[in-house]
Structure formats: C-alpha cells, structure tokens
All heavy atoms as an XYZ file, in Angstrom:
893
protein
N       0.857     -1.189      0.023
C      -0.004      0.026      0.006
C       0.884      1.266     -0.016
O       1.870      1.351      0.760
C      -0.908     -0.025      1.280
C      -1.575      1.247      1.414
S      -2.802      1.248      2.833
C      -1.690      0.813      4.219
N       0.563      2.150     -0.901
C       1.304      3.437     -0.944
C       0.780      4.444      0.070
O      -0.429      4.531      0.201
C       1.244      4.064     -2.406
O       1.714      3.121     -3.299
C       1.945      5.354     -2.497
N       1.666      5.041      0.796
C       1.234      6.037      1.776
C       1.765      7.393      1.259
O       3.043      7.489      0.957
C       1.797      5.769      3.202
C       1.467      6.903      4.154
C       1.164      4.501      3.707
N       0.938      8.362      1.179
C       1.340      9.697      0.698
C       1.087     10.723      1.785
O       0.029     10.696      2.360
C       0.540     10.109     -0.545
O       0.815      9.106     -1.558
C       1.028     11.446     -1.107
N       2.053     11.595      2.048
C       1.855     12.701      2.998
C       1.895     14.060      2.198
O       2.860     14.261      1.452
C       2.816     12.668      4.182
C       2.536     13.843      5.156
C       4.253     12.619      3.705
C       3.271     13.685      6.447
N       0.860     14.824      2.359
C       0.899     16.175      1.869
C       1.523     17.024      2.933
O       0.912     17.287      3.951
C      -0.565     16.617      1.400
C      -1.016     15.861      0.276
C      -1.656     14.604      0.457
C      -0.770     16.357     -1.018
C      -2.021     13.902     -0.688
C      -1.188     15.622     -2.138
C      -1.760     14.393     -1.940
O      -2.121     13.613     -3.070
N       2.781     17.462      2.774
C       3.681     17.873      3.767
C       4.156     19.305      3.635
O       4.413     19.776      2.488
C       4.867     16.902      3.775
C       6.011     17.203      4.734
N       5.777     17.172      6.054
C       7.315     17.386      4.539
C       6.937     17.437      6.652
N       7.844     17.581      5.717
N       4.260     19.972      4.696
C       4.893     21.264      4.723
C       6.033     21.191      5.703
O       5.809     21.129      6.953
C       3.917     22.367      5.171
C       4.573     23.706      5.258
O       5.722     23.938      5.155
N       3.705     24.755      5.450
N       7.333     21.185      5.246
C       8.449     20.970      6.101
C       8.620     22.039      7.204
O       9.250     21.804      8.238
C       9.638     20.866      5.208
C       9.180     21.284      3.905
C       7.654     21.279      3.871
N       8.016     23.163      7.045
C       8.031     24.298      7.984
C       7.029     24.108      9.155
O       7.146     24.847     10.185
C       7.816     25.637      7.312
C       8.939     25.889      6.317
C       8.819     27.309      5.669
N       8.866     28.275      6.795
C       8.607     29.516      6.632
N       8.202     30.033      5.522
N       8.704     30.358      7.688
N       6.121     23.183      9.011
C       5.045     22.958     10.024
C       5.491     21.821     11.017
O       5.836     20.736     10.564
C       3.787     22.625      9.292
S       2.471     21.983     10.461
N       5.482     22.161     12.273
C       5.879     21.217     13.294
C       4.978     20.004     13.303
O       5.481     18.878     13.388
C       5.937     21.780     14.661
O       4.673     22.200     15.110
N       3.678     20.113     13.156
C       2.750     19.014     13.138
C       3.059     18.073     11.919
O       2.975     16.848     11.953
C       1.325     19.396     13.119
C       0.892     20.095     14.448
C       0.883     19.179     15.590
C       0.404     19.883     16.817
N       0.943     19.311     18.065
N       3.384     18.651     10.791
C       3.667     17.956      9.592
C       4.944     17.134      9.731
O       5.009     15.996      9.467
C       3.719     18.946      8.392
O       3.610     18.264      7.222
N       5.948     17.784     10.362
C       7.228     17.097     10.614
C       6.997     15.939     11.620
O       7.575     14.879     11.400
C       8.292     18.058     11.098
C       8.761     19.050     10.050
C       9.970     19.765     10.556
N       9.883     20.401     11.890
C       9.454     21.640     12.149
N       8.963     22.413     11.188
N       9.358     22.094     13.413
N       6.182     16.186     12.631
C       5.953     15.099     13.589
C       5.206     13.922     12.982
O       5.482     12.750     13.325
C       5.158     15.677     14.766
C       5.903     16.636     15.621
C       5.020     17.371     16.669
O       3.805     17.137     16.790
N       5.527     18.397     17.276
N       4.279     14.287     12.108
C       3.476     13.192     11.430
C       4.364     12.424     10.546
O       4.315     11.152     10.574
C       2.294     13.810     10.712
O       1.430     14.518     11.594
C       1.445     12.735      9.981
N       5.184     13.053      9.778
C       6.186     12.359      8.905
C       7.100     11.434      9.761
O       7.254     10.268      9.397
C       7.038     13.366      8.102
C       8.050     12.788      7.186
C       7.430     11.777      6.182
C       8.792     13.880      6.484
N       7.578     11.928     10.860
C       8.410     11.124     11.659
C       7.676      9.868     12.203
O       8.231      8.787     12.299
C       9.042     11.949     12.829
N       6.384     10.056     12.603
C       5.618      9.002     13.197
C       5.470      7.968     12.087
O       5.532      6.746     12.466
C       4.340      9.570     13.612
C       3.430      8.748     14.475
C       4.050      8.381     15.804
C       2.101      9.391     14.736
N       5.176      8.337     10.900
C       5.054      7.383      9.773
C       6.310      6.591      9.618
O       6.317      5.340      9.470
C       4.562      8.113      8.528
C       3.197      8.644      8.673
C       4.603      7.190      7.349
C       2.814      9.629      7.580
N       7.399      7.324      9.538
C       8.728      6.682      9.236
C       9.158      5.747     10.366
O       9.692      4.720     10.144
C       9.804      7.750      8.927
C       9.533      8.472      7.635
C      10.471      9.631      7.359
O      11.056     10.207      8.292
O      10.648      9.911      6.176
N       8.779      6.137     11.616
C       9.057      5.284     12.739
C       8.378      3.889     12.639
O       8.869      2.925     13.254
C       8.613      5.979     14.074
C       9.535      7.033     14.498
C       8.982      7.938     15.623
O       7.883      7.581     16.280
O       9.567      8.934     15.948
N       7.216      3.875     11.937
C       6.520      2.655     11.673
C       7.123      1.813     10.585
O       6.482      0.824     10.164
C       5.105      2.918     11.488
C       4.287      3.702     12.602
C       4.225      2.815     13.815
N       3.524      3.271     14.930
C       3.863      4.254     15.829
N       5.037      4.808     15.661
N       3.105      4.596     16.827
N       8.199      2.266     10.007
C       8.785      1.575      8.893
C       8.175      1.787      7.525
O       8.455      1.107      6.634
N       7.420      2.762      7.519
C       6.695      3.142      6.181
C       7.575      4.265      5.519
O       7.909      5.239      6.148
C       5.307      3.636      6.448
C       4.648      4.100      5.207
C       4.492      2.585      7.152
N       7.846      4.073      4.198
C       8.469      5.093      3.434
C       7.432      5.885      2.632
O       7.169      5.350      1.557
C       9.586      4.473      2.569
C      10.776      3.959      3.301
C      11.579      5.137      3.924
O      11.625      6.202      3.310
O      12.155      4.925      4.978
N       6.897      6.938      3.073
C       5.815      7.558      2.318
C       6.348      8.384      1.062
O       7.476      8.750      1.060
C       5.207      8.542      3.382
C       6.404      8.908      4.190
C       7.216      7.637      4.246
N       5.426      8.496      0.230
C       5.606      9.464     -0.823
C       5.305     10.871     -0.274
O       4.323     11.124      0.357
C       4.599      9.289     -2.045
C       4.755     10.346     -3.086
C       4.872      7.880     -2.639
N       6.307     11.748     -0.315
C       6.194     13.081      0.290
C       5.915     14.066     -0.829
O       6.685     14.264     -1.760
C       7.534     13.452      1.001
C       7.838     12.395      2.153
C       7.398     14.879      1.591
C       9.198     12.623      2.735
N       4.776     14.706     -0.661
C       4.346     15.782     -1.597
C       4.366     17.137     -0.825
O       3.640     17.292      0.089
C       2.892     15.544     -2.104
C       2.468     16.769     -3.024
C       2.810     14.220     -2.846
N       5.373     17.942     -1.144
C       5.420     19.264     -0.549
C       4.391     20.107     -1.335
O       4.613     20.696     -2.306
C       6.776     19.878     -0.732
C       7.826     19.174      0.284
C       9.102     19.985      0.310
O       9.093     21.212      0.325
O      10.174     19.277      0.432
N       3.184     20.092     -0.671
C       2.030     20.645     -1.373
C       2.079     22.071     -1.693
O       1.377     22.565     -2.541
C       0.722     20.251     -0.686
C       0.513     20.966      0.602
C      -0.280     22.203      0.692
C       1.102     20.568      1.814
C      -0.271     22.839      1.873
C       1.010     21.165      2.961
C       0.242     22.351      3.049
O       0.151     23.046      4.173
N       2.917     22.909     -0.996
C       3.055     24.355     -1.342
C       3.846     24.453     -2.635
O       3.659     25.472     -3.354
C       3.745     25.049     -0.198
C       2.950     25.157      1.087
C       3.744     25.873      2.195
C       1.633     25.798      0.841
N       4.703     23.506     -2.921
C       5.529     23.557     -4.140
C       4.819     22.826     -5.263
O       4.905     23.216     -6.476
C       6.870     22.847     -3.957
C       7.783     23.600     -3.043
C       9.105     22.872     -2.904
C      10.004     23.545     -1.933
N      11.252     22.754     -1.670
N       4.091     21.790     -4.939
C       3.355     20.925     -5.960
C       1.960     20.751     -5.485
O       1.602     19.675     -4.830
C       4.048     19.576     -6.093
O       5.467     19.758     -6.318
C       3.438     18.770     -7.229
N       1.062     21.779     -5.605
C      -0.300     21.662     -5.028
C      -1.062     20.594     -5.738
O      -1.026     20.433     -6.883
C      -0.824     23.058     -5.212
C       0.107     23.869     -6.045
C       1.345     22.996     -6.226
N      -1.897     19.923     -4.946
C      -2.900     19.016     -5.590
C      -3.954     19.822     -6.385
O      -4.290     20.935     -6.020
C      -3.641     18.295     -4.436
C      -3.371     19.212     -3.155
C      -2.096     20.008     -3.535
N      -4.368     19.199     -7.463
C      -5.432     19.856     -8.254
C      -6.804     19.805     -7.586
O      -6.927     19.039     -6.600
C      -5.501     19.147     -9.615
O      -6.117     17.792     -9.384
N      -7.740     20.468     -8.113
C      -9.081     20.475     -7.461
C      -9.638     19.015     -7.596
O     -10.231     18.583     -6.564
C      -9.983     21.456     -8.296
N      -9.327     18.273     -8.630
C      -9.888     16.887     -8.754
C      -9.157     16.046     -7.726
O      -9.768     15.174     -7.080
C      -9.608     16.422    -10.162
N      -7.835     16.224     -7.491
C      -7.181     15.449     -6.562
C      -7.655     15.763     -5.113
O      -7.800     14.818     -4.264
C      -5.631     15.750     -6.577
C      -4.964     15.160     -7.794
C      -3.577     15.679     -8.020
O      -3.250     16.854     -7.826
O      -2.678     14.836     -8.364
N      -7.895     17.013     -4.842
C      -8.429     17.431     -3.515
C      -9.842     16.810     -3.290
O     -10.143     16.286     -2.203
C      -8.523     18.940     -3.431
C      -7.290     19.677     -3.188
C      -7.444     21.176     -3.372
C      -6.746     19.393     -1.835
N     -10.609     16.762     -4.306
C     -12.007     16.147     -4.238
C     -11.798     14.667     -3.876
O     -12.607     14.178     -3.037
C     -12.757     16.319     -5.556
C     -14.241     16.021     -5.434
C     -14.869     16.416     -6.760
C     -16.412     16.432     -6.627
N     -17.068     16.894     -7.810
N     -10.913     14.006     -4.491
C     -10.694     12.508     -4.191
C     -10.149     12.369     -2.700
O     -10.562     11.420     -1.990
C      -9.725     11.948     -5.186
N      -9.263     13.251     -2.336
C      -8.794     13.204     -0.974
C      -9.845     13.441      0.073
O      -9.962     12.672      1.017
C      -7.594     14.222     -0.768
C      -6.414     13.768     -1.670
C      -7.253     14.354      0.720
C      -5.334     14.862     -1.706
N     -10.725     14.420     -0.231
C     -11.836     14.652      0.689
C     -12.743     13.516      0.828
O     -13.310     13.275      1.869
C     -12.558     15.922      0.194
C     -11.804     17.312      0.495
C     -12.405     18.384     -0.310
C     -11.930     17.602      1.934
N     -13.019     12.846     -0.292
C     -13.845     11.623     -0.182
C     -13.281     10.653      0.687
O     -14.007     10.037      1.530
C     -14.000     11.061     -1.611
C     -15.010      9.949     -1.682
C     -15.260      9.482     -3.076
C     -16.311      8.376     -3.109
N     -16.560      7.845     -4.448
N     -11.961     10.439      0.611
C     -11.213      9.471      1.508
C     -11.366      9.918      3.021
O     -11.365      9.176      3.986
C      -9.864      9.218      1.103
C      -9.818      8.550     -0.215
C      -8.381      8.392     -0.745
C      -8.367      7.732     -2.075
N      -7.053      7.479     -2.611
N     -11.270     11.319      3.225
C     -11.312     11.874      4.559
C     -12.709     11.842      5.055
O     -12.943     11.869      6.316
C     -10.852     13.289      4.550
C      -9.381     13.547      4.433
C      -9.029     15.066      4.055
C      -8.603     13.108      5.661
N     -13.753     11.799      4.231
C     -15.139     11.886      4.641
C     -15.486     13.331      5.032
O     -16.325     13.564      5.935
N     -14.869     14.303      4.367
C     -15.058     15.675      4.785
C     -15.444     16.628      3.615
O     -15.396     16.120      2.449
C     -13.695     16.323      5.345
C     -13.208     15.641      6.629
C     -11.803     16.234      6.895
C     -14.090     15.844      7.786
N     -15.876     17.810      3.772
C     -16.227     18.791      2.832
C     -15.079     19.714      2.664
O     -14.242     19.900      3.476
C     -17.504     19.444      3.188
C     -18.797     18.602      3.321
C     -19.980     19.511      3.479
C     -21.153     18.611      3.551
N     -21.676     18.307      2.163
N     -14.963     20.379      1.527
C     -13.883     21.287      1.301
C     -13.634     22.309      2.456
O     -12.492     22.567      2.858
C     -14.261     22.029     -0.011
C     -15.082     21.054     -0.740
C     -15.848     20.332      0.376
N     -14.712     22.875      2.969
C     -14.573     23.881      4.072
C     -13.940     23.273      5.289
O     -13.395     23.996      6.111
C     -15.889     24.594      4.400
C     -16.980     23.697      4.804
C     -17.909     23.228      3.755
O     -17.499     23.183      2.599
N     -19.090     22.878      4.087
N     -13.989     22.010      5.441
C     -13.445     21.272      6.634
C     -11.939     21.303      6.625
O     -11.277     20.998      7.673
C     -13.986     19.885      6.758
C     -15.485     19.810      6.968
O     -16.047     20.768      7.501
O     -16.018     18.795      6.519
N     -11.323     21.581      5.510
C      -9.817     21.456      5.416
C      -9.275     22.871      5.123
O      -8.112     22.961      4.780
C      -9.307     20.435      4.391
C      -9.679     20.866      3.003
C      -9.725     18.978      4.754
C      -8.942     20.121      1.870
N     -10.033     23.901      5.353
C      -9.536     25.234      5.089
C      -8.950     25.866      6.374
O      -9.523     25.803      7.450
C     -10.680     26.183      4.595
C     -10.233     27.612      4.377
C     -11.181     25.654      3.281
N      -7.759     26.382      6.211
C      -7.056     27.090      7.325
C      -7.577     28.512      7.344
O      -7.076     29.417      6.577
C      -5.524     27.019      7.149
C      -5.018     25.570      7.241
C      -3.470     25.562      6.912
N      -2.754     26.438      7.856
C      -2.377     26.057      9.125
N      -2.655     24.847      9.551
N      -1.670     26.887      9.846
N      -8.565     28.752      8.211
C      -9.311     30.008      8.206
C      -8.445     31.221      8.860
O      -8.826     32.343      8.663
C     -10.616     29.979      8.856
O     -10.402     29.502     10.255
C     -11.589     28.971      8.166
N      -7.372     30.786      9.543
C      -6.586     31.884     10.207
C      -5.372     32.370      9.312
O      -4.709     33.246      9.746
C      -6.053     31.354     11.526
C      -7.174     31.134     12.546
C      -6.624     30.741     13.913
C      -7.675     30.714     14.939
N      -8.353     29.470     15.100
N      -5.304     31.682      8.169
C      -4.335     32.195      7.202
C      -4.649     33.569      6.660
O      -5.786     33.866      6.454
C      -4.110     31.257      5.982
C      -3.419     29.945      6.330
C      -1.979     30.134      6.643
O      -1.315     31.103      6.208
O      -1.377     29.232      7.388
N      -3.607     34.436      6.458
C      -3.825     35.777      5.941
C      -4.531     35.723      4.613
O      -5.449     36.455      4.234
C      -2.501     36.544      5.829
C      -2.636     37.832      5.036
C      -1.902     36.753      7.178
N      -4.143     34.683      3.750
C      -4.719     34.545      2.452
C      -6.263     34.397      2.423
O      -6.979     34.803      1.604
C      -4.022     33.426      1.713
C      -4.382     33.302      0.266
C      -3.750     34.450     -0.532
N      -4.144     34.392     -1.926
C      -4.620     35.294     -2.612
N      -4.739     36.604     -2.057
N      -4.996     35.182     -3.903
N      -6.711     33.669      3.494
C      -8.199     33.548      3.707
C      -8.871     34.859      3.705
O      -9.936     35.089      3.062
C      -8.352     32.695      5.003
C      -9.927     32.346      5.236
C     -10.493     31.263      4.551
C     -10.590     33.029      6.093
C     -11.776     30.890      4.838
C     -11.948     32.713      6.398
C     -12.499     31.676      5.781
O     -13.777     31.334      6.011
N      -8.324     35.747      4.524
C      -8.982     37.080      4.647
C      -8.791     37.840      3.333
O      -9.723     38.536      2.859
C      -8.371     37.890      5.779
N      -7.562     37.818      2.765
C      -7.318     38.462      1.455
C      -8.345     38.130      0.370
O      -8.744     38.945     -0.400
C      -5.928     38.186      0.994
C      -4.785     38.774      1.836
C      -3.473     38.353      1.423
O      -3.278     37.380      0.624
O      -2.454     38.890      1.949
N      -8.729     36.819      0.411
C      -9.734     36.308     -0.625
C     -11.173     36.681     -0.253
O     -12.066     36.462     -1.067
C      -9.544     34.794     -0.832
C      -8.199     34.378     -1.476
C      -8.093     32.869     -1.419
C      -8.181     34.827     -2.973
N     -11.295     37.210      0.970
C     -12.694     37.605      1.401
C     -13.594     36.359      1.648
O     -14.788     36.426      1.570
N     -12.952     35.202      2.044
C     -13.730     33.998      2.199
C     -14.589     34.112      3.437
O     -15.575     33.253      3.526
C     -12.825     32.789      2.158
C     -12.237     32.524      0.868
C     -11.173     31.376      0.914
C     -13.291     32.216     -0.177
N     -14.284     34.848      4.388
C     -15.120     34.986      5.589
C     -16.417     35.663      5.300
O     -17.469     35.342      5.840
C     -14.378     35.718      6.698
C     -15.150     35.660      8.040
C     -14.292     36.347      9.100
C     -15.049     36.234     10.401
N     -14.212     36.874     11.500
N     -16.383     36.560      4.317
C     -17.564     37.444      4.077
C     -18.462     36.895      2.933
O     -19.560     37.332      2.775
C     -17.103     38.843      3.653
C     -16.439     39.676      4.783
C     -14.909     39.259      4.942
O     -14.294     38.924      3.836
O     -14.414     39.370      5.966
N     -17.978     36.033      2.109
C     -18.748     35.529      1.019
C     -18.892     33.933      1.126
O     -18.028     33.341      1.594
C     -18.137     35.931     -0.242
C     -16.803     35.309     -0.521
C     -16.221     35.890     -1.896
N     -14.924     35.430     -2.124
C     -14.419     34.879     -3.211
N     -15.322     34.491     -4.189
N     -13.196     34.395     -3.363
N     -19.888     33.505      0.470
C     -20.105     32.032      0.349
C     -19.646     31.621     -1.041
O     -19.911     32.290     -2.048
C     -21.514     31.630      0.687
O     -22.360     32.144     -0.312
N     -19.046     30.417     -1.107
C     -18.656     29.842     -2.296
C     -19.117     28.425     -2.396
O     -19.358     27.773     -1.323
C     -17.106     29.915     -2.485
C     -16.637     31.350     -2.694
C     -16.407     29.238     -1.364
N     -19.277     27.892     -3.563
C     -19.683     26.516     -3.754
C     -18.497     25.583     -3.434
O     -17.338     26.041     -3.378
C     -20.156     26.271     -5.172
O     -18.986     26.310     -6.095
C     -21.275     27.125     -5.641
N     -18.806     24.341     -3.210
C     -17.739     23.350     -3.029
C     -16.689     23.397     -4.163
O     -15.489     23.345     -3.901
C     -18.198     21.975     -2.877
C     -18.854     21.758     -1.423
O     -18.717     22.661     -0.616
O     -19.419     20.679     -1.222
N     -17.150     23.339     -5.416
C     -16.292     23.388     -6.589
C     -15.427     24.691     -6.641
O     -14.214     24.583     -6.928
C     -17.072     23.199     -7.823
C     -17.534     21.738     -8.024
O     -16.965     20.877     -7.379
O     -18.448     21.554     -8.835
N     -16.064     25.799     -6.279
C     -15.280     27.057     -6.212
C     -14.207     27.003     -5.141
O     -13.073     27.427     -5.328
C     -16.192     28.263     -5.948
C     -17.102     28.551     -7.191
C     -18.182     29.598     -6.768
O     -18.640     29.663     -5.655
O     -18.552     30.381     -7.719
N     -14.542     26.431     -4.067
C     -13.653     26.296     -2.949
C     -12.502     25.365     -3.290
O     -11.319     25.696     -3.014
C     -14.328     25.939     -1.613
C     -13.451     25.965     -0.327
C     -12.731     27.313     -0.207
C     -14.367     25.659      0.829
N     -12.745     24.221     -3.915
C     -11.740     23.378     -4.443
C     -10.803     24.074     -5.312
O      -9.536     23.864     -5.201
C     -12.331     22.117     -5.010
C     -13.030     21.114     -4.056
C     -13.795     20.147     -4.912
C     -12.015     20.442     -3.178
N     -11.236     24.920     -6.224
C     -10.422     25.612     -7.111
C      -9.514     26.630     -6.392
O      -8.351     26.778     -6.692
C     -11.261     26.304     -8.217
N     -10.153     27.307     -5.433
C      -9.377     28.223     -4.562
C      -8.269     27.587     -3.870
O      -7.125     28.046     -3.709
C     -10.323     29.007     -3.699
C     -11.180     30.112     -4.246
C     -12.245     30.539     -3.302
C     -10.329     31.230     -4.750
N      -8.596     26.362     -3.253
C      -7.565     25.580     -2.450
C      -6.399     25.186     -3.422
O      -5.255     25.270     -2.986
C      -8.226     24.393     -1.796
C      -9.151     24.760     -0.637
C      -9.896     23.459     -0.167
C      -8.317     25.430      0.566
N      -6.820     24.696     -4.629
C      -5.683     24.313     -5.614
C      -4.836     25.509     -6.020
O      -3.628     25.347     -6.118
C      -6.405     23.685     -6.812
N      -5.419     26.700     -6.109
C      -4.690     27.873     -6.455
C      -3.951     28.518     -5.311
O      -3.014     29.296     -5.450
C      -5.668     28.899     -7.128
C      -6.108     28.477     -8.502
O      -5.495     27.612     -9.129
O      -7.080     28.992     -8.933
N      -4.489     28.208     -4.085
C      -3.873     28.842     -2.822
C      -3.653     27.700     -1.843
O      -4.267     27.660     -0.833
C      -4.874     29.828     -2.272
C      -5.211     30.937     -3.245
O      -4.457     31.954     -3.340
N      -6.266     30.749     -4.024
N      -2.675     26.852     -2.094
C      -2.433     25.700     -1.278
C      -2.153     25.971      0.207
O      -2.261     25.178      1.061
C      -1.330     24.892     -1.916
C      -0.629     25.888     -2.746
C      -1.626     26.879     -3.191
N      -1.651     27.296      0.495
C      -1.471     27.656      1.894
C      -2.598     27.516      2.723
O      -2.608     27.322      3.962
C      -0.906     29.070      1.947
C      -0.306     29.419      3.309
C      -1.923     30.133      1.546
C       0.956     28.706      3.680
N      -3.891     27.469      2.135
C      -5.078     27.346      2.781
C      -5.519     25.895      3.214
O      -6.475     25.745      3.864
C      -6.203     27.993      1.969
C      -6.167     29.490      1.723
C      -7.308     29.969      0.808
C      -6.159     30.241      3.038
N      -4.809     24.955      2.647
C      -5.090     23.548      2.970
C      -4.525     23.131      4.304
O      -3.341     23.353      4.589
C      -4.510     22.645      1.805
C      -5.097     23.087      0.412
C      -4.802     21.194      2.141
C      -4.387     22.393     -0.786
N      -5.375     22.570      5.109
C      -4.959     22.016      6.401
C      -3.851     20.984      6.156
O      -3.937     20.271      5.212
C      -6.201     21.389      7.134
C      -5.847     20.909      8.495
C      -5.415     22.024      9.417
O      -6.278     22.756      9.955
O      -4.199     22.182      9.617
N      -2.981     20.974      7.107
C      -1.774     20.103      6.986
C      -1.478     19.399      8.303
O      -1.879     19.886      9.377
C      -0.632     20.859      6.522
C      -0.194     21.957      7.527
C       0.922     22.757      6.978
N       1.277     23.806      7.958
C       0.911     25.059      7.925
N       0.192     25.489      6.967
N       1.266     25.889      8.897
N      -0.862     18.212      8.164
C      -0.622     17.395      6.987
C      -1.809     16.471      6.730
O      -2.574     16.161      7.614
C       0.623     16.577      7.397
C       0.411     16.328      8.856
C      -0.225     17.652      9.412
N      -1.925     16.146      5.491
C      -2.952     15.090      5.140
C      -2.193     13.866      4.687
O      -1.192     13.975      3.926
C      -3.867     15.587      4.008
C      -4.722     16.774      4.453
C      -4.715     14.491      3.524
C      -5.513     17.441      3.353
N      -2.571     12.724      5.191
C      -1.932     11.455      4.896
C      -3.008     10.566      4.140
O      -4.082     10.443      4.647
C      -1.395     10.730      6.040
C      -0.793      9.388      5.739
C      -0.337     11.617      6.858
N      -2.626      9.942      3.119
C      -3.471      9.163      2.313
C      -2.784      7.772      2.272
O      -1.619      7.650      1.901
C      -3.725      9.634      0.889
C      -4.636      8.638      0.127
C      -4.360     11.063      0.984
N      -3.571      6.794      2.679
C      -3.101      5.350      2.627
C      -4.197      4.506      1.971
O      -5.203      4.237      2.606
C      -2.797      4.860      3.989
N      -3.995      4.100      0.720
C      -4.980      3.288      0.052
C      -6.271      4.122     -0.116
O      -6.263      5.239     -0.612
N      -7.441      3.617      0.333
C      -8.643      4.255      0.197
C      -9.018      5.074      1.483
O     -10.246      5.448      1.707
C      -9.802      3.281     -0.180
C     -10.023      2.222      0.908
O      -9.333      2.167      1.836
N     -11.090      1.458      0.641
N      -8.040      5.274      2.362
C      -8.345      6.012      3.575
C      -7.384      7.238      3.654
O      -6.379      7.296      3.026
C      -8.036      5.155      4.812
C      -8.855      3.935      4.885
C      -8.505      3.115      6.183
C      -8.687      1.642      5.945
N      -7.994      0.822      6.863
N      -7.887      8.247      4.434
C      -6.949      9.354      4.683
C      -7.204      9.961      6.005
O      -8.269      9.734      6.634
C      -7.320     10.445      3.591
N      -6.275     10.719      6.610
C      -6.408     11.317      7.852
C      -5.656     12.643      7.848
O      -4.597     12.744      7.129
C      -5.970     10.406      8.917
N      -6.067     13.584      8.614
C      -5.369     14.867      8.891
C      -4.556     14.617     10.184
O      -5.109     14.157     11.213
C      -6.294     16.039      9.005
C      -7.112     16.237      7.755
C      -5.525     17.269      9.391
C      -8.133     17.317      7.745
N      -3.253     14.846     10.093
C      -2.368     14.636     11.208
C      -2.423     15.695     12.262
O      -1.387     16.238     12.672
N      -3.594     16.021     12.827
C      -3.805     16.948     13.971
C      -4.682     16.272     14.936
O      -5.874     16.327     14.780
C      -4.353     18.228     13.436
C      -3.311     19.004     12.592
C      -3.816     20.476     12.297
N      -2.655     21.139     11.695
C      -1.716     21.855     12.372
N      -1.882     21.933     13.667
N      -0.781     22.465     11.752
N      -4.206     15.662     15.961
C      -2.752     15.485     16.289
C      -2.082     14.448     15.344
O      -2.831     13.631     14.708
C      -2.734     15.038     17.782
C      -4.032     14.306     17.859
C      -5.032     15.060     16.971
N      -0.743     14.418     15.282
C      -0.135     13.432     14.438
C      -0.559     12.026     14.613
O      -0.692     11.166     13.614
C       1.404     13.603     14.853
C       1.465     14.987     15.248
C       0.127     15.193     16.007
N      -0.933     11.569     15.792
C      -1.316     10.179     16.097
C      -2.570      9.757     15.344
O      -2.860      8.577     15.186
C      -1.509      9.989     17.602
C      -0.234     10.117     18.385
C       0.188     11.579     18.662
O      -0.620     12.519     18.454
O       1.429     11.804     18.889
N      -3.386     10.727     14.850
C      -4.617     10.365     14.105
C      -4.294      9.599     12.851
O      -5.160      8.834     12.427
C      -5.428     11.627     13.634
C      -6.085     12.237     14.923
C      -6.943     13.460     14.471
C      -8.183     13.022     13.815
N      -9.029     14.213     13.549
N      -3.141      9.717     12.297
C      -2.800      8.937     11.088
C      -2.504      7.468     11.325
O      -2.576      6.675     10.382
C      -1.590      9.545     10.295
C      -1.884     11.056      9.971
C      -0.307      9.412     11.020
N      -2.222      7.112     12.555
C      -1.994      5.727     12.861
C      -3.114      4.785     12.544
O      -2.970      3.648     12.175
C      -1.525      5.541     14.337
C      -0.250      6.285     14.798
C      -0.068      6.096     16.277
C       0.910      5.748     13.973
N      -4.315      5.348     12.679
C      -5.587      4.542     12.327
C      -5.689      4.074     10.947
O      -6.273      3.082     10.609
C      -6.763      5.312     12.716
N      -4.952      4.786     10.004
C      -5.070      4.402      8.567
C      -3.805      3.699      8.024
O      -3.795      3.224      6.931
C      -5.375      5.690      7.672
C      -4.149      6.586      7.692
C      -6.604      6.255      8.119
C      -4.140      7.659      6.654
N      -2.815      3.540      8.874
C      -1.562      2.834      8.448
C      -1.741      1.334      8.583
O      -2.367      0.793      9.333
C      -0.398      3.307      9.234
C      -0.037      4.780      9.018
C       1.153      5.155      9.896
C       0.231      5.189      7.589
C-alpha cells in the first residue's frame, strides 16, 4: 500500500506526522504541497477518503483566507476546491493518504488509524 503525505516541512505537526510514519517503517511518498499543489480533482478525491467537505480542510486563520474575502462570502464546493488548488497555503496540513483512507495529522497520532 502506498502512503502519501501532503507535507509542509516548515510545520511542526507535519514534521511530527512524517516522523511518526517513518518510525513505523513506512517510506511515504512526500508531496510538498506548497511547491506541488494538488489539483481540484485530487483534492476532491482526498476529501472523499477523509469523509469531509472542502470547508473542513480550510485554514481560516491564514492571511490569504482574509485576502480572498472568504469569511464574508459564500462559495460552492467546486469554487472552494479551485481556490484551494490555487492557494495551497489554505489547505490544512498534514494530510496522509493510505489506500482508500486518509487522515489529517492533527494530532499526528490520528494517522496511525489508517496505516
């Protein structure tokens, strides 16, 4: 089974989650999503595995969230997916995908359930 982590090396939770995965003997595919953002279609597939909606993975405290006026306006799921793909800083991190399951590593131990 391939394990993929959507990783931000500057984030302590992301680094902790990656270490936890590697401690289990798993060599994950590491996607630095700020450099290589997932497409809207990829995000949609990840959300299906997470069992979440697009707004559930948005980092609302990011400056970019306010800059885009997302607090004041409503957007459709498809519009939000496109915004997340164009502004990956808004995607909650880290996200780990293992087969047909996924988890957000907050706290990092949450990913153990899918490994």
